[in-house]
LOTI-110544 format. One line per field, with one value per residue: residue in three letters; residue number from 1; x, z, y of N, C-alpha, C in turn. Coordinates in pm, 1 decimal. Last residue first. Layout:
! residues N
resn: c(ALA_...) .
resi: c(NUM_...) .
n_xx: c(X_...) .
n_zz: c(Z_...) .
n_yy: c(Y_...) .
ca_xx: c(X_...) .
ca_zz: c(Z_...) .
ca_yy: c(Y_...) .
c_xx: c(X_...) .
c_zz: c(Z_...) .
c_yy: c(Y_...) .
END
This chain:
! residues 85
resn: c(SER_THR_ARG_ALA_ALA_ALA_GLY_ASN_VAL_LEU_ASP_VAL_LEU_GLU_ARG_PRO_THR_ARG_LEU_ASP_ALA_VAL_ARG_GLU_ASP_PRO_ILE_ARG_VAL_GLY_TYR_GLU_GLN_GLU_ILE_ARG_ALA_ALA_THR_GLU_MET_LEU_ALA_LEU_SER_ASP_TYR_GLY_LEU_GLU_GLU_PHE_GLU_VAL_GLY_ASP_ILE_ASP_GLY_ALA_PHE_ALA_ALA_ALA_ASP_THR_GLU_GLY_ALA_CYS_ALA_VAL_LEU_ILE_ARG_ARG_VAL_ASP_ASP_ILE_THR_MET_THR_SER_MET) .
resi: c(85_84_83_82_81_80_79_78_77_76_75_74_73_72_71_70_69_68_67_66_65_64_63_62_61_60_59_58_57_56_55_54_53_52_51_50_49_48_47_46_45_44_43_42_41_40_39_38_37_36_35_34_33_32_31_30_29_28_27_26_25_24_23_22_21_20_19_18_17_16_15_14_13_12_11_10_9_8_7_6_5_4_3_2_1) .
n_xx: c(-12636.0_-12438.4_-12205.4_-12255.4_-12248.0_-11978.8_-11869.6_-11980.4_-11862.1_-11584.8_-11559.2_-11633.8_-11423.9_-11198.4_-11259.2_-11240.5_-11009.3_-10991.3_-11133.0_-11123.4_-11360.2_-11534.1_-11468.7_-11578.3_-11853.2_-11952.9_-12190.5_-12451.8_-12639.0_-12854.7_-12839.2_-12956.5_-12890.7_-12613.9_-12536.5_-12593.2_-12405.6_-12168.3_-12190.5_-12165.3_-11901.2_-11777.8_-11823.6_-11658.9_-11402.7_-11398.0_-11269.8_-11104.7_-10976.5_-10774.2_-10924.6_-10977.9_-10741.0_-10811.9_-10881.2_-11122.9_-11173.4_-11140.7_-11391.7_-11516.5_-11545.6_-11547.7_-11771.8_-12000.0_-12067.5_-12192.5_-12166.9_-12238.9_-12146.9_-12357.3_-12366.6_-12110.6_-12120.6_-12323.1_-12200.1_-11971.2_-12090.1_-12194.3_-11957.5_-11850.6_-12131.2_-12286.2_-12539.8_-12868.6_-13084.0) .
n_zz: c(-6455.9_-6599.9_-6456.4_-6228.6_-6329.4_-6391.7_-6133.3_-6012.5_-6174.2_-6130.7_-5852.6_-5820.3_-5969.4_-5825.3_-5585.0_-5660.2_-5940.0_-6220.8_-6542.3_-6802.3_-6849.1_-6853.2_-7099.6_-7272.8_-7208.2_-7049.6_-6815.1_-6754.6_-6482.8_-6319.3_-6079.5_-6111.7_-6374.2_-6380.3_-6178.5_-6303.1_-6509.4_-6361.1_-6246.7_-6472.8_-6528.9_-6304.4_-6347.9_-6572.9_-6473.1_-6112.0_-5797.9_-5588.1_-5499.7_-5682.5_-5895.1_-5808.4_-5572.8_-5328.6_-5249.7_-5087.5_-4888.2_-4566.0_-4468.9_-4679.8_-4877.1_-4749.8_-4592.7_-4705.3_-4823.8_-5048.6_-5352.6_-5599.9_-5715.4_-5685.9_-5407.5_-5361.7_-5522.9_-5397.6_-5149.2_-5236.6_-5346.9_-5114.3_-4977.0_-5136.4_-5301.9_-5530.9_-5465.6_-5610.2_-5824.0) .
n_yy: c(8349.3_8233.0_8270.1_8122.5_7863.8_7841.6_7857.6_7631.3_7429.7_7478.7_7452.8_7181.5_7059.8_7132.3_6997.8_6723.9_6697.4_6683.7_6703.4_6614.0_6482.5_6697.9_6806.1_6622.5_6644.4_6953.7_6994.2_7213.5_7293.6_7255.1_7124.6_6868.1_6783.8_6830.2_6654.5_6411.7_6419.7_6417.7_6161.9_6006.0_6070.0_5960.7_5691.1_5662.0_5714.2_5641.3_5680.2_5650.6_5865.3_5878.7_5984.1_6241.9_6371.7_6608.7_6861.3_6809.5_6635.8_6583.5_6340.9_6074.4_5891.6_5651.4_5660.3_5570.0_5278.2_5228.6_5388.2_5460.9_5682.3_5857.1_5905.6_6008.2_6238.4_6386.1_6439.0_6580.3_6806.1_6916.6_6968.5_7166.9_7326.6_7548.1_7782.8_7744.3_7920.6) .
ca_xx: c(-12734.6_-12574.1_-12212.7_-12242.2_-12373.0_-12077.8_-11832.2_-12014.3_-12007.6_-11642.2_-11525.7_-11709.7_-11563.6_-11210.2_-11250.5_-11370.3_-11041.5_-10905.0_-11146.9_-11012.7_-11236.9_-11543.2_-11432.6_-11432.9_-11778.9_-11922.0_-12045.1_-12405.4_-12510.1_-12877.1_-12789.6_-12974.9_-13027.6_-12700.5_-12516.7_-12665.7_-12548.4_-12198.1_-12188.5_-12290.0_-12004.7_-11772.1_-11885.8_-11802.4_-11463.3_-11357.5_-11375.3_-11160.5_-11102.7_-10740.4_-10865.1_-11087.1_-10778.9_-10781.2_-10771.3_-11105.8_-11151.9_-11110.9_-11273.2_-11515.6_-11547.3_-11448.1_-11642.5_-11963.3_-11983.3_-12275.0_-12096.8_-12307.3_-12051.9_-12322.2_-12484.2_-12154.3_-12021.6_-12343.1_-12329.5_-11957.0_-12013.2_-12284.5_-12052.2_-11781.9_-12027.0_-12242.9_-12398.3_-12775.2_-12995.3) .
ca_zz: c(-6372.3_-6652.8_-6590.9_-6216.4_-6275.3_-6499.2_-6236.2_-5960.7_-6163.2_-6264.4_-5916.9_-5755.2_-6006.2_-5964.9_-5586.2_-5625.6_-5797.4_-6138.7_-6399.2_-6754.7_-6852.4_-6743.2_-6977.9_-7276.8_-7182.4_-7169.4_-6825.4_-6835.8_-6545.4_-6450.5_-6084.0_-5987.5_-6323.9_-6476.6_-6159.6_-6181.3_-6541.0_-6446.8_-6160.8_-6396.5_-6626.9_-6326.0_-6231.3_-6582.6_-6568.9_-6251.1_-5885.2_-5648.7_-5431.7_-5546.4_-5905.9_-5819.5_-5709.6_-5354.4_-5344.2_-5182.0_-5020.5_-4659.8_-4449.3_-4558.5_-4916.7_-4855.5_-4530.0_-4737.3_-4716.8_-4929.2_-5228.9_-5542.8_-5707.0_-5819.5_-5478.1_-5291.6_-5547.7_-5533.9_-5155.6_-5160.6_-5432.7_-5223.6_-4921.0_-5130.5_-5200.3_-5498.7_-5490.7_-5500.6_-5803.1) .
ca_yy: c(8420.3_8222.9_8327.1_8268.1_7915.2_7834.6_7955.4_7764.7_7442.7_7476.7_7579.8_7289.0_7040.8_7174.4_7144.3_6782.3_6700.8_6598.3_6731.6_6697.1_6403.3_6601.3_6880.8_6644.0_6521.5_6875.2_6983.9_7102.2_7322.1_7314.1_7261.8_6944.0_6774.1_6898.6_6798.8_6447.8_6413.7_6532.5_6280.6_6000.4_6102.9_6105.7_5754.2_5634.7_5806.9_5624.5_5729.1_5530.3_5837.2_5836.3_5850.7_6145.9_6337.7_6467.7_6846.6_6920.7_6577.2_6691.5_6423.9_6156.1_6031.5_5669.5_5690.9_5707.4_5328.8_5215.1_5354.0_5346.4_5571.0_5809.3_5854.4_5887.4_6132.5_6338.1_6371.0_6455.7_6714.6_6878.3_6871.9_7038.0_7317.3_7412.1_7757.8_7766.3_7807.4) .
c_xx: c(-12729.4_-12676.9_-12355.5_-12254.9_-12369.1_-12210.6_-11933.2_-11978.8_-12045.9_-11792.9_-11586.7_-11684.5_-11651.3_-11355.1_-11262.8_-11368.9_-11183.1_-10947.6_-11066.0_-11017.6_-11117.6_-11413.0_-11437.0_-11384.4_-11628.1_-11832.9_-12015.0_-12253.6_-12466.3_-12750.8_-12810.9_-12940.8_-13050.4_-12845.4_-12604.3_-12653.8_-12632.7_-12346.6_-12224.8_-12301.8_-12142.2_-11876.8_-11883.4_-11878.0_-11613.7_-11436.1_-11329.6_-11272.9_-11168.4_-10865.5_-10829.1_-11034.5_-10887.4_-10828.6_-10732.4_-11002.0_-11127.8_-11077.8_-11259.9_-11387.9_-11547.9_-11437.2_-11533.1_-11828.8_-11933.5_-12198.3_-12196.5_-12241.3_-12118.5_-12227.4_-12446.6_-12271.8_-12064.5_-12245.7_-12353.5_-12086.2_-12000.2_-12214.8_-12153.9_-11875.0_-11958.5_-12129.0_-12364.2_-12632.5_-12895.8) .
c_zz: c(-6390.9_-6570.6_-6646.8_-6353.3_-6266.7_-6452.5_-6350.0_-6061.3_-6116.1_-6260.4_-6057.2_-5825.6_-5947.2_-6011.4_-5728.5_-5627.0_-5774.8_-5993.2_-6316.6_-6604.3_-6797.8_-6734.3_-6855.7_-7153.9_-7179.0_-7135.7_-6946.7_-6844.9_-6622.4_-6524.0_-6218.5_-5998.4_-6205.0_-6429.3_-6256.6_-6155.1_-6420.7_-6482.3_-6241.4_-6305.4_-6559.0_-6427.3_-6245.1_-6466.9_-6583.7_-6343.5_-6029.2_-5746.0_-5486.3_-5465.3_-5768.2_-5826.5_-5710.6_-5494.8_-5374.9_-5290.8_-5127.3_-4795.7_-4556.0_-4551.4_-4796.8_-4897.9_-4633.8_-4676.5_-4754.4_-4808.5_-5115.3_-5415.5_-5653.7_-5817.6_-5612.5_-5365.8_-5484.5_-5566.3_-5293.4_-5169.2_-5364.2_-5316.0_-5025.0_-5072.4_-5209.6_-5398.0_-5449.2_-5544.0_-5692.6) .
c_yy: c(8569.7_8298.7_8326.4_8335.6_8067.7_7892.1_7959.2_7875.1_7583.1_7501.6_7588.9_7421.5_7151.8_7164.5_7197.3_6935.6_6754.4_6589.4_6633.0_6723.9_6480.6_6521.9_6789.7_6720.8_6542.9_6755.1_6897.2_7107.0_7198.0_7350.9_7330.9_7092.2_6867.5_6897.0_6877.5_6598.2_6455.8_6536.0_6404.6_6122.4_6102.5_6150.4_5907.1_5700.7_5784.7_5718.2_5722.1_5561.9_5710.3_5802.3_5794.9_6002.6_6230.6_6432.9_6703.9_6892.3_6683.1_6631.2_6530.0_6239.9_6125.5_5815.4_5712.0_5746.0_5467.3_5266.9_5340.4_5298.5_5445.0_5689.7_5792.3_5825.0_6001.2_6225.1_6309.6_6373.0_6579.0_6778.2_6826.6_6931.4_7181.4_7418.0_7615.0_7734.6_7840.8) .
END
């Protein structure tokens, strides 16, 4: 399994949000809160499901609710992947 990057998160966010305009996720989104990106809890749940499919990392629902930024998501996924490898 490869390491997740911010660009991977950006790609997944765009796909899960159904955004036809990826400009909403352009630029430095590392520390931008999901709420500011217009990303709601349903879209985050979809993102978690997509991450499980692509990276084999399951994010519990209660943990998904605690995530605030794309950087937190990347760190969580990469940390979990490191523990399982």
